[in-house]
N, C-alpha and C positions, 0 to 999 in steps of 0.2 A: 459595583464594578462599572467602570466608565463605559460609555457607548462611543462607538467610532462610526464615522461616515465613510465607509469603504466604497470606493468607486465600483460601479457595476462590473467592469471587466475583471477586476481583481476578485470579486465575489464569484463570478462565473468560472474563473480559472481555478479557484479553490474548490468549488463544487465539482468541476470536471476532474480534479485531482482525486477527490474522495471517491467519485464514481468509478474512475479508472482503476484505482487501488482495489476497490471492492470487486470489480469484475476480474481483475488479475488474480486476486486471492481465491475467488470462486473457481476460476479456470485451473489454478494450480492444484486444487484438490482432486482433479481428474487425471493428473499426470503421474507417471511412475515416480518412485521416490528418488531416483537418480537420473540426471540428464544423460549420463553415459551408461552403457550396459555394465552392470556389476553383479557379481554373485551375491546371493542372499546370505544371511547368517543367523545364528541362534546363539544366545548367550548361555552360559552355564547356569544351572539351577542355583538360586540364591538361598541363603539360610532362612528358615522359618516361613518359606512360601514355596508353592509349586510353580509360580509364575516364571516363565522364561521369555525374555524379550527377544525379538528377532524380526527379520524382514525376508520376504520372498525375493527371488531373483528379480532384478530390474532389467527390462529390455532396453532402457534408455528412451530418450525422446525420439519421435519420428522427425523428419525434416519439417513437416508442417507444424508440429508442436513446438519445435525449437524456433521456428520463424514467428509463430504467434507469441511466444514468450518474449522474444527479442522486440517485437512490435510493442507489446505492453511496456517493457522496460524503457524503450525509447520515448514513448508517450509520457510515461511517468517522469522521466528525466526532463523533458521539455516543459511539462506543467510545473514541476518543482522549481525550475529555474525562473519561469515566468512569475510565479508567486513570490519567490524569494527576492527577486531583483526588481520588483515593480516600483515605479517612481513614488508611489504613495508613501512608502516607508521613510523616504527622506523628508517628508513634510512633518513628521512627528518630532517633537522636541524631547522625547523621553518616553519610557513605557512601551518601547517597541516590542519587547517580549510579550507583555500583556496584550498588546494589540494583535500580535500574530496568533496568540492563543485564542483570542476572541474571534478572529477570522475563521478559525477552524470550526467554530460552533455557530457562526452567523446563519447558516442555512437551517439549523434546528429552530432558531427563533422565528425565521420566516415560515417554516412549516407549521409551527404552533399558531401563528397569527392567521394563517389561511383557513 
């Protein structure tokens, strides 16, 4: 696999994107299953099993939860655009997809070296 000399600001933006995504996903696990209040449901019994899937009633997101989700989504959008449109990509003469994939894992190599 070729190595790339990614600029530090691009590496930082990619790492921030990873960290923000992880924080958002962790926060999302604490939220109700629906952003809007919705009644729960339970499926009918399936053949050959007693399992019934279902969900309890969802109270929906509070204003604070909705604002925090919107904040995460906006930050993720900004970081994604920053990474995707960085001028570094125009300096490559091919293999941009491979370079982008390598960027996603460059922080792992740095952690192993430390």
